[in-house]
C-alpha positions as CSV (number, residue, x, y, z in Angstrom):
1,M,114.2,111.6,74.7
2,V,111.3,110.7,76.9
3,C,108.4,109.1,75.0
4,D,104.8,109.9,75.7
5,R,102.7,107.2,77.3
6,R,99.1,108.0,77.9
7,Q,97.4,106.5,81.0
8,E,94.3,104.6,79.9
9,F,90.9,104.6,81.6
10,S,88.0,102.3,80.9
11,Q,84.3,103.0,80.9
12,G,81.9,100.5,82.2
13,N,78.2,100.8,83.2
14,G,78.5,104.6,82.6
15,R,81.3,105.0,85.1
16,Y,85.0,105.7,84.6
17,I,87.3,103.3,86.4
18,L,90.5,105.2,87.1
19,D,93.7,103.4,87.9
20,V,95.5,106.5,88.9
21,I,98.4,105.0,90.8
22,T,99.5,101.5,89.9
23,L,102.2,99.3,91.4
24,A,103.8,98.8,88.0
25,A,103.4,101.1,85.0
26,R,103.2,99.6,81.5
27,A,106.5,99.5,79.7
28,C,107.2,102.2,77.2
29,A,107.7,100.9,73.7
30,C,109.9,103.7,72.5
31,P,113.5,102.6,71.8
32,R,116.3,103.7,74.1
33,A,113.7,105.4,76.4
34,P,114.2,105.6,80.2
35,I,112.8,102.4,81.7
36,T,109.5,102.2,83.4
37,L,108.6,100.5,86.7
38,S,107.3,97.3,85.2
39,R,110.4,96.7,83.1
40,H,112.7,97.2,86.1
41,A,110.5,95.0,88.3
42,A,110.7,92.1,85.9
43,A,114.5,92.3,85.6
44,N,115.1,93.0,89.3
45,P,112.9,90.9,91.6
46,P,112.9,92.5,95.1
47,N,114.3,90.8,98.1
48,A,112.1,90.1,101.1
49,R,113.0,93.4,103.0
50,R,112.4,95.5,99.9
51,R,109.1,93.7,99.2
52,G,108.0,94.7,102.7
53,V,109.0,98.3,102.2
54,T,107.5,98.5,98.8
55,R,104.2,97.0,100.1
56,A,104.0,99.5,102.9
57,L,104.8,102.4,100.6
58,A,102.2,101.1,98.1
59,L,99.5,101.2,100.8
60,A,100.6,104.7,102.0
61,L,100.7,106.0,98.4
62,A,97.5,104.3,97.2
63,G,95.6,106.0,94.5
64,A,92.5,107.1,96.2
65,W,91.1,108.3,99.5
66,R,87.6,106.9,100.1
67,P,85.5,107.4,103.2
68,V,83.2,104.7,104.6
69,A,80.2,105.9,102.7
70,R,79.5,104.3,99.2
71,A,82.1,105.8,96.9
72,D,79.7,105.9,93.9
73,D,77.5,108.4,95.8
74,L,80.3,110.9,96.5
75,P,81.6,113.8,94.5
76,A,84.7,112.8,92.6
77,V,87.8,114.9,93.1
78,A,90.9,114.6,90.9
79,A,94.1,115.6,92.7
80,A,97.7,115.7,91.7
81,A,99.7,112.9,93.3
82,D,101.9,115.3,95.3
83,L,98.8,116.0,97.4
84,K,98.4,112.5,98.6
85,F,99.3,113.0,102.3
86,A,98.1,116.6,102.6
87,L,94.6,115.8,101.3
88,G,94.7,112.6,103.3
89,E,94.5,114.9,106.3
90,I,92.2,117.6,104.9
91,A,89.5,115.4,103.5
92,P,88.7,113.7,106.8
93,R,88.6,117.0,108.5
94,F,86.2,118.3,105.9
95,R,83.9,115.4,106.7
96,A,84.2,116.0,110.5
97,D,83.5,119.7,110.1
98,T,80.7,119.6,107.6
99,G,79.3,116.1,107.6
100,H,80.0,115.8,103.8
101,S,82.5,113.5,102.1
102,V,84.4,113.4,98.8
103,R,86.1,110.7,96.9
104,V,89.6,111.8,96.0
105,S,91.7,110.1,93.3
106,F,95.4,110.9,92.9
107,G,97.4,110.8,89.7
108,S,99.3,112.9,87.2
109,S,97.8,116.3,86.3
110,G,98.3,115.7,82.5
111,N,96.4,112.4,82.6
112,F,93.5,113.9,84.6
113,T,93.3,116.8,82.1
114,Q,92.9,114.4,79.3
115,Q,90.3,112.4,81.2
116,I,88.2,115.5,82.2
117,A,88.3,116.8,78.6
118,Q,87.0,113.4,77.5
119,G,84.1,113.4,80.0
120,A,85.4,111.8,83.2
121,P,82.9,112.6,86.0
122,F,85.2,114.7,88.2
123,E,83.7,117.7,89.9
124,L,86.9,119.3,91.3
125,F,90.4,119.2,89.8
126,L,93.5,120.1,91.8
127,S,96.3,120.4,89.3
128,A,100.1,120.6,90.0
129,D,100.4,122.9,87.0
130,E,98.0,125.8,86.5
131,Q,98.4,125.5,82.7
132,Y,96.3,122.4,82.7
133,V,93.5,124.3,84.4
134,F,93.8,127.1,81.9
135,R,93.6,124.6,79.1
136,L,90.4,123.0,80.4
137,A,88.9,126.5,81.1
138,G,89.6,127.5,77.5
139,Q,87.9,124.4,76.3
140,G,84.8,125.2,78.4
141,H,85.1,122.2,80.8
142,T,85.3,124.4,84.0
143,L,83.2,127.0,85.7
144,D,86.1,129.5,85.6
145,R,89.9,129.7,85.7
146,G,90.0,128.5,89.3
147,S,92.2,129.5,92.2
148,L,95.9,129.2,92.9
149,Y,96.2,127.1,96.1
150,A,99.9,126.3,96.4
151,I,103.3,126.4,94.9
152,G,105.3,123.2,95.0
153,R,109.0,122.4,95.5
154,V,111.2,119.4,94.6
155,V,113.9,117.6,96.5
156,L,116.8,115.3,95.8
157,F,115.9,112.1,97.8
158,A,118.2,109.2,98.6
159,P,116.9,106.0,100.4
160,R,118.8,104.5,103.3
161,G,121.9,102.7,102.3
162,S,122.2,104.6,99.0
163,P,125.7,105.8,97.9
164,L,124.1,109.1,96.8
165,K,124.8,112.0,99.2
166,V,121.9,114.6,99.0
167,D,122.5,118.3,98.8
168,S,120.5,121.2,97.3
169,R,123.0,121.8,94.5
170,L,123.1,118.2,93.3
171,E,126.9,118.0,93.8
172,G,126.5,114.6,95.4
173,L,124.5,113.3,92.4
174,K,127.2,114.7,90.0
175,A,129.9,112.8,92.0
176,A,127.8,109.6,92.2
177,L,127.3,109.7,88.4
178,A,131.0,110.3,87.8
179,E,131.9,107.3,90.0
180,G,129.4,105.0,88.3
181,R,127.3,104.6,91.5
182,I,123.9,105.5,89.9
183,R,122.1,102.6,88.2
184,R,118.5,103.7,88.6
185,F,117.2,107.2,89.3
186,A,113.5,107.9,89.7
187,I,111.4,110.9,88.6
188,A,107.8,111.3,87.5
189,H,107.1,111.1,83.8
190,P,107.8,114.5,82.2
191,G,105.3,113.8,79.5
192,H,102.3,114.3,81.8
193,A,103.5,114.9,85.3
194,P,104.5,118.5,86.3
195,Y,106.9,117.3,89.0
196,G,108.6,115.2,86.3
197,R,109.1,118.3,84.2
198,A,110.4,120.2,87.2
199,A,112.8,117.4,87.9
200,R,114.0,117.4,84.3
201,A,114.4,121.2,84.5
202,A,116.5,121.0,87.7
203,L,118.7,118.3,86.2
204,Q,119.2,120.4,83.0
205,Y,120.1,123.4,85.1
206,A,122.8,121.4,86.9
207,G,124.1,120.1,83.5
208,L,123.3,116.5,84.5
209,W,120.4,115.6,82.2
210,P,122.3,113.9,79.3
211,R,124.4,111.9,81.8
212,I,121.5,110.7,83.9
213,E,118.8,110.1,81.3
214,P,119.9,106.5,80.5
215,Y,119.4,105.7,84.2
216,L,116.0,107.1,84.6
217,V,113.0,105.1,85.9
218,L,109.8,107.0,85.2
219,G,106.9,106.9,87.6
220,E,103.4,107.3,86.1
221,N,103.0,110.2,88.6
222,A,105.0,111.8,91.4
223,A,103.7,109.3,94.1
224,Q,104.8,106.3,92.1
225,A,108.3,107.9,91.6
226,A,108.4,108.4,95.4
227,Q,107.5,104.8,95.9
228,F,110.3,103.6,93.7
229,A,112.9,105.9,95.2
230,A,112.0,105.5,98.8
231,S,111.8,101.7,98.7
232,G,115.4,101.5,97.8
233,S,114.7,100.2,94.2
234,S,116.8,103.1,92.9
235,Q,119.8,105.0,94.3
236,G,117.6,108.1,94.5
237,G,115.2,110.4,92.7
238,I,113.8,113.9,92.5
239,L,110.5,114.0,94.3
240,P,107.9,116.5,95.6
241,L,108.8,118.1,98.9
242,S,105.3,117.4,100.0
243,L,105.7,113.6,99.7
244,S,109.2,113.6,101.1
245,K,108.1,115.4,104.3
246,A,105.5,112.7,105.0
247,P,106.7,110.5,107.9
248,Q,106.0,107.3,105.9
249,V,108.6,108.5,103.3
250,A,110.9,110.6,105.3
251,A,111.7,107.7,107.6
252,L,113.1,105.8,104.6
253,G,115.8,108.2,103.6
254,S,117.1,111.7,103.5
255,F,116.4,114.7,101.2
256,A,117.6,118.2,100.3
257,T,115.3,120.9,98.8
258,I,116.4,122.1,95.4
259,A,116.2,125.9,94.8
260,A,113.0,127.0,93.0
261,D,115.0,129.0,90.4
262,W,116.6,125.7,89.2
263,H,113.2,124.8,87.7
264,A,112.0,128.4,87.0
265,D,110.5,127.3,83.7
266,E,108.4,124.7,85.5
267,P,107.4,126.7,88.6
268,L,104.8,124.2,90.0
269,R,102.1,126.8,90.4
270,Q,99.2,124.6,91.6
271,R,95.7,125.6,90.7
272,M,92.3,124.1,91.5
273,V,89.1,124.5,89.6
274,L,85.5,123.3,89.7
275,T,84.3,121.5,86.6
276,R,80.9,122.1,85.0
277,R,79.7,119.0,86.8
278,A,80.4,120.5,90.3
279,G,77.6,120.1,92.8
280,A,77.2,121.7,96.3
281,V,79.5,119.4,98.1
282,A,82.4,119.8,95.6
283,R,81.9,123.6,95.9
284,A,82.0,123.4,99.6
285,F,85.2,121.4,99.5
286,Y,86.7,123.9,97.1
287,D,86.0,126.7,99.6
288,Y,87.2,124.6,102.5
289,L,90.6,124.1,100.9
290,Q,91.1,127.9,101.0
291,R,90.4,128.2,104.7
292,P,93.2,128.7,107.3
293,G,93.0,125.1,108.6
294,A,93.5,123.5,105.2
295,R,96.2,126.0,104.3
296,A,98.1,125.2,107.5
297,I,98.2,121.5,106.5
298,L,99.4,122.4,103.0
299,A,102.1,124.6,104.6
300,R,103.2,121.8,106.9
301,Y,103.8,119.6,103.9
302,G,106.1,122.2,102.4
303,F,103.9,124.0,100.0
304,A,104.3,127.8,99.6
305,L,100.9,129.5,99.9
306,P,99.5,132.3,97.8
307,G,99.4,135.6,99.7
308,E,102.0,134.5,102.3
309,P,105.8,135.0,102.3
310,A,107.8,132.0,101.2
311,Q,109.4,130.0,104.0
Protein backbone atom coordinates (compact mmCIF):
# COMPACT_ATOMS: atom_id res chain seq x y z
CA MET A 1 0.00 0.00 0.00
CA VAL A 2 1.42 3.38 -0.95
CA CYS A 3 1.78 5.67 2.02
CA ASP A 4 0.91 9.34 1.83
CA ARG A 5 3.84 11.76 2.08
CA ARG A 6 3.00 15.44 1.93
CA GLN A 7 5.49 17.80 0.34
CA GLU A 8 6.39 20.57 2.73
CA PHE A 9 6.78 24.24 2.01
CA SER A 10 8.22 26.92 4.22
CA GLN A 11 7.20 30.51 4.72
CA GLY A 12 9.79 33.21 5.21
CA ASN A 13 9.49 36.99 5.02
CA GLY A 14 5.94 36.55 3.81
CA ARG A 15 6.94 34.45 0.80
CA TYR A 16 6.50 30.77 0.15
CA ILE A 17 9.68 28.94 -0.82
CA LEU A 18 8.58 26.01 -2.95
CA ASP A 19 10.89 23.05 -3.52
CA VAL A 20 8.69 21.48 -6.15
CA ILE A 21 11.24 19.20 -7.78
CA THR A 22 14.11 17.91 -5.67
CA LEU A 23 16.97 15.61 -6.55
CA ALA A 24 16.08 13.27 -3.70
CA ALA A 25 12.69 12.95 -2.01
CA ARG A 26 12.47 12.28 1.70
CA ALA A 27 12.19 8.63 2.61
CA CYS A 28 8.72 7.38 3.43
CA ALA A 29 8.48 6.12 6.97
CA CYS A 30 5.68 3.63 6.30
CA PRO A 31 6.72 -0.03 6.67
CA ARG A 32 6.98 -2.14 3.53
CA ALA A 33 6.24 0.86 1.34
CA PRO A 34 7.75 1.31 -2.11
CA ILE A 35 11.10 3.02 -1.76
CA THR A 36 11.66 6.67 -2.49
CA LEU A 37 14.52 8.26 -4.34
CA SER A 38 16.64 9.21 -1.35
CA ARG A 39 16.59 5.69 0.09
CA HIS A 40 17.64 4.19 -3.23
CA ALA A 41 20.38 6.78 -3.75
CA ALA A 42 21.89 6.07 -0.34
CA ALA A 43 22.01 2.34 -0.99
CA ASN A 44 23.07 2.57 -4.64
CA PRO A 45 25.67 5.30 -5.26
CA PRO A 46 25.75 6.07 -9.00
CA ASN A 47 28.75 5.44 -11.21
CA ALA A 48 30.42 8.31 -13.04
CA ARG A 49 28.42 7.88 -16.24
CA ARG A 50 25.12 7.69 -14.40
CA ARG A 51 26.05 10.73 -12.31
CA GLY A 52 26.58 12.67 -15.52
CA VAL A 53 23.27 11.56 -16.99
CA THR A 54 21.44 12.27 -13.74
CA ARG A 55 23.01 15.73 -13.51
CA ALA A 56 21.97 16.58 -17.07
CA LEU A 57 18.44 15.31 -16.47
CA ALA A 58 18.20 17.23 -13.22
CA LEU A 59 19.03 20.43 -15.07
CA ALA A 60 16.53 19.65 -17.83
CA LEU A 61 13.82 18.77 -15.33
CA ALA A 62 14.54 21.57 -12.86
CA GLY A 63 11.59 22.73 -10.83
CA ALA A 64 11.03 26.22 -12.14
CA TRP A 65 11.29 28.33 -15.27
CA ARG A 66 12.41 31.84 -14.42
CA PRO A 67 13.06 34.64 -16.90
CA VAL A 68 15.81 37.19 -16.47
CA ALA A 69 13.63 39.66 -14.59
CA ARG A 70 13.48 39.52 -10.78
CA ALA A 71 11.39 36.44 -9.95
CA ASP A 72 9.75 38.10 -6.94
CA ASP A 73 8.13 40.68 -9.19
CA LEU A 74 6.51 38.15 -11.52
CA PRO A 75 3.15 36.37 -11.33
CA ALA A 76 3.57 32.88 -9.89
CA VAL A 77 2.20 29.97 -11.91
CA ALA A 78 1.87 26.45 -10.48
CA ALA A 79 2.07 23.78 -13.19
CA ALA A 80 1.89 20.00 -13.16
CA ALA A 81 5.33 18.48 -13.73
CA ASP A 82 4.32 16.83 -17.02
CA LEU A 83 4.21 20.33 -18.54
CA LYS A 84 7.90 21.02 -17.91
CA PHE A 85 9.06 20.97 -21.52
CA ALA A 86 5.88 22.29 -23.13
CA LEU A 87 5.67 25.34 -20.86
CA GLY A 88 9.42 25.71 -21.21
CA GLU A 89 8.65 26.67 -24.81
CA ILE A 90 5.36 28.48 -24.30
CA ALA A 91 6.42 30.85 -21.50
CA PRO A 92 9.33 32.40 -23.46
CA ARG A 93 7.04 32.85 -26.48
CA PHE A 94 4.52 34.60 -24.28
CA ARG A 95 7.24 36.99 -23.16
CA ALA A 96 8.38 37.58 -26.75
CA ASP A 97 4.82 38.19 -27.98
CA THR A 98 3.51 40.30 -25.09
CA GLY A 99 6.52 41.69 -23.23
CA HIS A 100 5.24 40.09 -20.02
CA SER A 101 6.83 37.29 -18.01
CA VAL A 102 5.62 34.70 -15.53
CA ARG A 103 7.43 32.55 -12.98
CA VAL A 104 6.47 28.90 -13.44
CA SER A 105 6.99 26.27 -10.74
CA PHE A 106 6.53 22.59 -11.54
CA GLY A 107 5.41 19.89 -9.14
CA SER A 108 2.64 17.47 -8.29
CA SER A 109 -0.92 18.68 -8.69
CA GLY A 110 -1.97 17.33 -5.31
CA ASN A 111 0.76 19.19 -3.47
CA PHE A 112 0.00 22.42 -5.30
CA THR A 113 -3.69 22.05 -4.43
CA GLN A 114 -2.82 21.78 -0.76
CA GLN A 115 -0.49 24.77 -0.96
CA ILE A 116 -3.02 26.98 -2.77
CA ALA A 117 -5.69 26.07 -0.22
CA GLN A 118 -3.26 27.13 2.53
CA GLY A 119 -2.56 30.49 0.92
CA ALA A 120 0.43 29.99 -1.39
CA PRO A 121 0.63 33.04 -3.70
CA PHE A 122 -0.05 31.36 -7.05
CA GLU A 123 -2.14 33.28 -9.56
CA LEU A 124 -2.65 30.48 -12.09
CA PHE A 125 -2.78 26.71 -11.55
CA LEU A 126 -2.38 24.15 -14.35
CA SER A 127 -3.41 20.81 -12.90
CA ALA A 128 -2.93 17.34 -14.37
CA ASP A 129 -6.26 16.31 -12.83
CA GLU A 130 -9.32 18.51 -13.14
CA GLN A 131 -10.71 17.21 -9.85
CA TYR A 132 -8.12 19.27 -7.98
CA VAL A 133 -9.36 22.40 -9.74
CA PHE A 134 -12.96 21.54 -8.90
CA ARG A 135 -11.95 21.06 -5.26
CA LEU A 136 -10.30 24.48 -5.07
CA ALA A 137 -13.25 26.08 -6.85
CA GLY A 138 -15.64 24.53 -4.36
CA GLN A 139 -13.55 25.96 -1.52
CA GLY A 140 -13.68 29.45 -3.03
CA HIS A 141 -9.97 29.75 -3.91
CA THR A 142 -10.47 30.30 -7.67
CA LEU A 143 -12.36 32.68 -9.93
CA ASP A 144 -14.35 29.85 -11.53
CA ARG A 145 -13.98 26.18 -12.51
CA GLY A 146 -11.38 26.97 -15.17
CA SER A 147 -10.82 25.48 -18.62
CA LEU A 148 -9.83 22.04 -19.85
CA TYR A 149 -6.54 22.59 -21.69
CA ALA A 150 -5.25 19.08 -22.45
CA ILE A 151 -5.67 15.35 -21.94
CA GLY A 152 -2.52 13.46 -21.01
CA ARG A 153 -1.22 9.99 -21.84
CA VAL A 154 1.24 7.63 -20.18
CA VAL A 155 3.98 5.45 -21.63
CA LEU A 156 6.12 2.51 -20.62
CA PHE A 157 9.70 3.81 -20.71
CA ALA A 158 12.94 1.82 -20.62
CA PRO A 159 16.40 3.42 -20.49
CA ARG A 160 19.19 2.33 -22.80
CA GLY A 161 20.66 -0.99 -21.73
CA SER A 162 17.59 -2.06 -19.77
CA PRO A 163 16.41 -5.69 -20.06
CA LEU A 164 12.85 -4.34 -20.29
CA LYS A 165 11.29 -4.47 -23.76
CA VAL A 166 8.67 -1.76 -24.19
CA ASP A 167 5.27 -2.38 -25.74
CA SER A 168 1.84 -0.80 -25.37
CA ARG A 169 0.29 -3.86 -23.66
CA LEU A 170 3.05 -4.27 -21.04
CA GLU A 171 3.86 -7.80 -22.18
CA GLY A 172 7.58 -7.02 -21.98
CA LEU A 173 7.17 -5.81 -18.42
CA LYS A 174 5.26 -8.97 -17.51
CA ALA A 175 8.05 -11.11 -18.98
CA ALA A 176 10.79 -9.12 -17.24
CA LEU A 177 9.02 -9.51 -13.90
CA ALA A 178 8.61 -13.25 -14.43
CA GLU A 179 12.32 -13.55 -15.23
CA GLY A 180 13.38 -11.54 -12.18
CA ARG A 181 14.87 -8.75 -14.29
CA ILE A 182 13.05 -5.87 -12.60
CA ARG A 183 14.70 -4.53 -9.45
CA ARG A 184 13.50 -0.92 -9.58
CA PHE A 185 10.54 0.57 -11.44
CA ALA A 186 9.69 4.27 -11.32
CA ILE A 187 6.33 5.99 -11.19
CA ALA A 188 5.14 9.27 -9.68
CA HIS A 189 3.66 9.06 -6.21
CA PRO A 190 -0.01 8.00 -6.54
CA GLY A 191 -0.80 9.80 -3.30
CA HIS A 192 -0.62 13.24 -4.88
CA ALA A 193 0.49 12.92 -8.52
CA PRO A 194 -2.20 12.21 -11.15
CA TYR A 195 0.32 10.51 -13.43
CA GLY A 196 1.23 8.20 -10.57
CA ARG A 197 -2.41 7.22 -10.21
CA ALA A 198 -2.70 6.66 -13.97
CA ALA A 199 0.42 4.46 -13.83
CA ARG A 200 -1.06 2.45 -10.99
CA ALA A 201 -4.37 2.06 -12.86
CA ALA A 202 -2.57 0.81 -15.99
CA LEU A 203 -0.56 -1.69 -13.95
CA GLN A 204 -3.72 -2.87 -12.23
CA TYR A 205 -5.47 -3.25 -15.60
CA ALA A 206 -2.59 -5.43 -16.78
CA GLY A 207 -2.75 -7.50 -13.59
CA LEU A 208 0.81 -6.50 -12.64
CA TRP A 209 0.29 -4.23 -9.65
CA PRO A 210 0.76 -6.80 -6.83
CA ARG A 211 3.88 -8.19 -8.51
CA ILE A 212 5.55 -4.86 -9.24
CA GLU A 213 4.62 -2.94 -6.09
CA PRO A 214 7.65 -4.20 -4.08
CA TYR A 215 9.97 -2.84 -6.78
CA LEU A 216 8.45 0.62 -7.07
CA VAL A 217 10.47 3.79 -6.64
CA LEU A 218 8.20 6.78 -6.18
CA GLY A 219 9.02 10.19 -7.59
CA GLU A 220 7.64 13.19 -5.76
CA ASN A 221 6.10 14.13 -9.10
CA ALA A 222 6.11 12.95 -12.71
CA ALA A 223 9.30 14.80 -13.64
CA GLN A 224 11.23 13.22 -10.80
CA ALA A 225 10.00 9.77 -11.84
CA ALA A 226 11.19 10.54 -15.37
CA GLN A 227 14.59 11.58 -14.04
CA PHE A 228 14.92 8.31 -12.17
CA ALA A 229 13.78 6.08 -15.06
CA ALA A 230 15.64 7.81 -17.88
CA SER A 231 18.93 8.05 -15.98
CA GLY A 232 19.17 4.25 -15.85
CA SER A 233 18.74 4.10 -12.08
CA SER A 234 15.80 1.76 -12.66
CA GLN A 235 14.91 -0.78 -15.32
CA GLY A 236 12.05 1.43 -16.45
CA GLY A 237 8.94 3.29 -15.44
CA ILE A 238 5.54 4.57 -16.46
CA LEU A 239 5.91 8.24 -17.36
CA PRO A 240 3.97 11.04 -19.05
CA LEU A 241 4.10 10.95 -22.83
CA SER A 242 4.82 14.68 -22.74
CA LEU A 243 8.10 14.17 -20.87
CA SER A 244 9.11 11.07 -22.82
CA LYS A 245 8.77 12.89 -26.16
CA ALA A 246 11.18 15.64 -25.10
CA PRO A 247 14.55 15.18 -26.86
CA GLN A 248 16.42 15.34 -23.54
CA VAL A 249 14.52 12.26 -22.32
CA ALA A 250 13.76 10.43 -25.58
CA ALA A 251 17.47 10.21 -26.40
CA LEU A 252 18.05 8.15 -23.26
CA GLY A 253 15.70 5.25 -23.98
CA SER A 254 12.61 3.96 -25.74
CA PHE A 255 8.93 4.09 -24.92
CA ALA A 256 5.52 2.81 -25.98
CA THR A 257 2.24 4.63 -25.36
CA ILE A 258 -0.28 2.80 -23.18
CA ALA A 259 -3.91 2.82 -24.32
CA ALA A 260 -5.99 5.46 -22.55
CA ASP A 261 -8.69 2.95 -21.61
CA TRP A 262 -6.12 1.13 -19.46
CA HIS A 263 -6.37 4.03 -17.03
CA ALA A 264 -9.94 5.08 -17.76
CA ASP A 265 -10.61 5.68 -14.06
CA GLU A 266 -7.71 8.16 -14.07
CA PRO A 267 -8.28 9.92 -17.41
CA LEU A 268 -5.71 12.75 -16.98
CA ARG A 269 -8.14 15.50 -17.93
CA GLN A 270 -5.92 18.52 -17.33
CA ARG A 271 -7.58 21.77 -16.29
CA MET A 272 -6.22 25.23 -15.55
CA VAL A 273 -7.77 27.91 -13.40
CA LEU A 274 -7.09 31.44 -12.20
CA THR A 275 -6.94 31.88 -8.45
CA ARG A 276 -8.47 34.82 -6.62
CA ARG A 277 -5.00 36.39 -6.55
CA ALA A 278 -4.80 36.56 -10.36
CA GLY A 279 -3.64 39.83 -11.87
CA ALA A 280 -3.63 41.10 -15.44
CA VAL A 281 -0.48 39.22 -16.55
CA ALA A 282 -1.68 35.87 -15.18
CA ARG A 283 -5.01 36.40 -16.93
CA ALA A 284 -3.21 37.20 -20.17
CA PHE A 285 -1.11 34.03 -19.86
CA TYR A 286 -4.27 32.00 -19.20
CA ASP A 287 -5.74 33.34 -22.45
CA TYR A 288 -2.46 32.82 -24.31
CA LEU A 289 -2.42 29.13 -23.40
CA GLN A 290 -5.68 28.69 -25.30
CA ARG A 291 -4.40 30.24 -28.53
CA PRO A 292 -3.39 28.15 -31.57
CA GLY A 293 0.36 28.63 -31.08
CA ALA A 294 0.37 27.35 -27.50
CA ARG A 295 -2.02 24.53 -28.37
CA ALA A 296 0.28 23.43 -31.20
CA ILE A 297 3.17 23.12 -28.74
CA LEU A 298 1.03 21.06 -26.37
CA ALA A 299 0.02 18.78 -29.25
CA ARG A 300 3.66 18.32 -30.26
CA TYR A 301 4.39 16.98 -26.78
CA GLY A 302 1.66 14.38 -27.14
CA PHE A 303 -1.30 16.01 -25.42
CA ALA A 304 -4.78 15.54 -26.83
CA LEU A 305 -6.49 18.92 -27.14
CA PRO A 306 -10.09 19.76 -26.22
CA GLY A 307 -12.23 20.27 -29.29
CA GLU A 308 -9.86 18.41 -31.61
CA PRO A 309 -9.89 14.73 -32.66
CA ALA A 310 -7.47 12.45 -30.83
CA GLN A 311 -4.30 11.62 -32.73
